[in-house]
C-alpha positions in Angstrom: -12.4 9.6 -21.3 -15.4 11.6 -22.5 -17.9 8.9 -21.4 -16.6 8.7 -17.9 -19.1 8.9 -15.0 -18.3 11.7 -12.6 -18.4 11.2 -8.8 -18.3 13.4 -5.8 -14.9 14.5 -4.5 -13.7 13.9 -1.0 -14.4 11.3 1.7 -17.7 10.3 0.1 -15.8 7.8 -2.1 -14.0 6.3 0.8 -16.2 3.4 1.6 -19.2 5.3 0.3 -22.2 3.8 -1.5 -20.4 3.8 -4.9 -17.8 1.4 -3.7 -19.5 -0.3 -0.7 -19.9 -3.6 -2.5 -16.1 -4.0 -3.2 -14.2 -6.6 -1.2 -10.5 -6.7 -0.3 -9.1 -9.9 -1.8 -5.6 -11.4 -1.2 -3.8 -14.5 -2.6 -2.0 -16.8 -0.2 1.3 -17.5 -1.9 1.7 -20.9 -0.1 -1.7 -22.4 -1.0 -2.5 -20.3 -4.1 -5.9 -19.6 -2.6 -7.4 -16.2 -3.4 -10.3 -14.9 -1.3 -11.9 -12.1 0.6 -10.1 -10.8 3.7 -12.1 -11.6 6.8 -10.3 -10.8 10.0 -10.2 -13.3 12.8 -11.2 -10.4 15.2 -14.1 -8.5 13.7 -13.0 -5.0 12.6 -9.3 -5.6 13.4 -6.7 -6.7 10.9 -3.5 -8.1 12.4 -0.3 -8.2 10.2 3.1 -9.7 10.9 6.3 -8.8 9.0 9.2 -11.2 9.2 12.6 -9.6 9.5 16.3 -10.6 9.3 16.8 -10.9 13.0 20.0 -9.1 14.1 21.7 -8.8 10.7 23.6 -5.5 10.7 22.5 -4.5 7.2 18.9 -3.9 6.2 18.4 -5.7 2.9 16.1 -4.6 0.2 14.1 -7.8 0.7 13.1 -6.8 4.2 12.1 -3.3 3.1 10.1 -4.9 0.3 8.2 -6.9 3.0 7.5 -3.7 4.9 6.1 -1.9 1.8 3.8 -4.9 1.0 2.5 -4.8 4.6 2.0 -1.1 4.3 0.0 -1.5 1.2 -2.2 -4.1 3.0 -2.7 -1.7 5.8 -3.7 1.2 3.6 -6.3 -0.9 1.7 -7.6 -2.4 4.9 -8.1 1.0 6.5 -10.0 2.1 3.4 -12.4 -0.8 4.3 -12.7 0.7 7.8 -10.6 -1.9 9.5 -8.4 -1.1 12.5 -4.9 -2.4 11.6 -2.1 -3.5 13.9 1.3 -4.4 12.4 4.1 -6.1 14.1 7.7 -6.4 12.7 10.0 -9.1 13.9 12.3 -7.6 16.6 15.9 -7.0 15.6 17.5 -9.6 17.9 16.2 -11.7 20.8 18.0 -9.6 23.4 18.1 -5.7 23.8 21.7 -5.0 22.7 23.2 -1.8 21.3 23.3 -3.5 17.8 19.6 -4.3 18.0 18.8 -0.8 19.1 20.8 0.6 16.2 19.0 -1.7 13.8 15.7 -0.6 15.1 16.6 3.0 14.6 17.7 2.2 11.0 14.5 0.4 10.3 12.4 3.3 11.6 14.4 5.7 9.4 13.8 3.6 6.4 10.1 3.4 7.1 10.0 7.2 7.3 11.8 7.5 4.0 9.4 5.2 2.3 6.2 6.6 3.9 5.6 3.3 5.8 3.5 3.6 8.9 5.7 2.4 11.9 5.1 -1.1 13.1 5.5 -2.4 16.6 8.5 -4.7 17.3 7.7 -8.2 18.6 9.7 -11.4 19.1 7.1 -13.7 17.5 3.9 -13.5 15.5 0.6 -12.7 17.2 -2.2 -15.3 17.5 -4.7 -15.0 15.9 -3.0 -13.5 12.9 -4.6 -12.5 9.6 -1.7 -11.7 7.3 2.0 -12.6 7.4 4.5 -11.1 5.0 7.4 -13.5 5.0 9.8 -15.3 2.7 10.2 -19.0 2.6 11.8 -20.2 5.8 11.0 -17.1 7.8 8.7 -17.2 10.9 5.1 -16.4 9.8 2.9 -17.8 12.5 -0.5 -19.2 11.5 -2.1 -16.5 9.3 -5.1 -16.7 7.1 -2.9 -15.3 4.3 0.8 -15.6 3.9 2.4 -13.2 1.4 5.8 -13.7 0.0 7.0 -10.2 -0.9 8.0 -11.0 -4.5 4.5 -12.5 -5.2 2.4 -9.9 -3.5 0.6 -8.8 -6.7 0.0 -9.9 -10.3 2.7 -9.5 -12.9 2.9 -6.5 -15.1 1.6 -6.8 -18.7 5.1 -7.5 -20.0 5.5 -10.4 -17.6 8.4 -8.9 -15.7 6.5 -8.2 -12.5 6.7 -5.1 -10.5 8.6 -4.9 -7.2 6.5 -2.9 -4.6 9.7 -1.4 -3.1 11.0 -0.3 -6.5 7.6 1.1 -7.3 7.6 3.4 -4.3 11.2 4.4 -4.6 10.8 5.2 -8.3 7.6 7.1 -7.9 8.9 9.1 -5.0 11.6 10.5 -7.5 9.3 11.1 -10.5 7.5 14.3 -11.6 4.2 13.4 -10.0 4.6 16.1 -7.3 5.3 18.8 -9.8 2.2 17.9 -11.7 0.0 17.9 -8.6 1.4 21.3 -7.5 0.5 22.7 -10.9 -3.0 21.2 -10.8 -3.6 22.7 -7.4 -3.7 26.2 -8.8 -6.9 25.4 -10.7 -10.4 25.4 -9.3 -11.4 22.2 -7.5 -13.5 19.8 -9.6 -15.1 16.4 -8.8 -13.1 13.2 -9.3 -13.8 10.9 -12.2 -15.6 7.9 -10.8 -14.4 5.6 -13.6 -10.7 6.1 -12.8 -11.5 6.0 -9.1 -13.3 2.7 -9.5 -10.4 1.3 -11.5 -7.7 2.3 -9.0 -9.6 1.2 -5.9 -10.6 -2.0 -7.6 -7.0 -2.7 -8.5 -5.8 -2.4 -4.9 -8.7 -4.5 -3.6 -7.7 -7.2 -6.1 -4.6 -8.7 -4.4 -2.8 -5.4 -4.3 -2.6 -5.1 -8.1 -0.2 -2.1 -8.1 0.7 -2.4 -11.8 -2.9 -1.9 -12.8 -3.4 0.9 -10.3 -0.3 2.7 -11.7 -1.5 2.3 -15.3 -4.8 3.9 -14.4 -3.0 6.7 -12.5 -0.8 7.4 -15.6 -3.9 7.4 -17.8 -5.7 9.8 -15.6 -2.7 12.2 -15.5 -2.5 12.2 -19.3 -6.3 12.4 -20.0 -6.7 15.7 -21.9 -10.5 15.8 -21.2 -10.2 15.9 -17.4 -9.8 19.4 -15.8 -6.8 20.1 -13.7 -8.9 20.6 -10.6 -10.3 17.0 -11.0 -6.8 15.6 -11.4 -5.6 17.3 -8.2 -8.5 16.1 -6.1 -8.0 12.6 -7.5 -4.3 12.4 -6.8 -4.7 13.8 -3.3 -7.3 11.2 -2.6 -5.5 8.2 -4.1 -2.4 9.1 -2.0 -4.1 7.4 0.9 -3.2 4.2 -0.9 -0.1 5.0 -2.9 1.6 6.8 0.1 3.7 9.0 -2.2 3.1 12.5 -0.7 1.7 13.7 -4.0 0.6 17.0 -2.6 3.8 17.7 -0.7 5.0 20.6 -3.0 1.6 22.4 -3.2 2.1 26.1 -2.4 5.9 26.0 -2.6 
């Protein structure tokens, strides 16, 4: 990408002038409406994640909802919003089974790099975003996201499951690459790739487009290793994949 525009590395790109004009947009999967996210309470985004109640086994669908909510949180925080997330409490009464399920959920969140939510019996009011499947309690949010429809489909039309995305990428060679790049002198990030990736997340959590740009950046022979390291370390605020975990090992 020889013609790419180079930007300053570090926090300057996080809500800085280069990207200040971007807006976070979501699509309500019930109404089909897409629009900018404007919290009911200025500066605070409130998210609800529907659960499975007291079911003894945590299904992939519930974890998928948690990952989608975590993506919303990460993008919202990049826009300097204070985010509070509530997850439906595992059972109406405090039983040993509910306690065990709460522990299992917290362990799953930790394994998937999901910021822990607060447990609540019902959705908050006012509510900005609800991640819930058809028939699940979702309150009265400005945007309701069904986990399977949280982002546009991949180019081949198959779609991309956010849960599968995070699980697969956690096991791939990204961390080895980042650890190798860390040995090179630091260089500024490429503004073109940064704009593409931030723009993809802002556009209804378009994770497929963001991953395609990430792979293109990693493979770009014209970008110095130090630039790739700074970029991956910065983008991890959104991807949540611990890219730099193996640096120095």
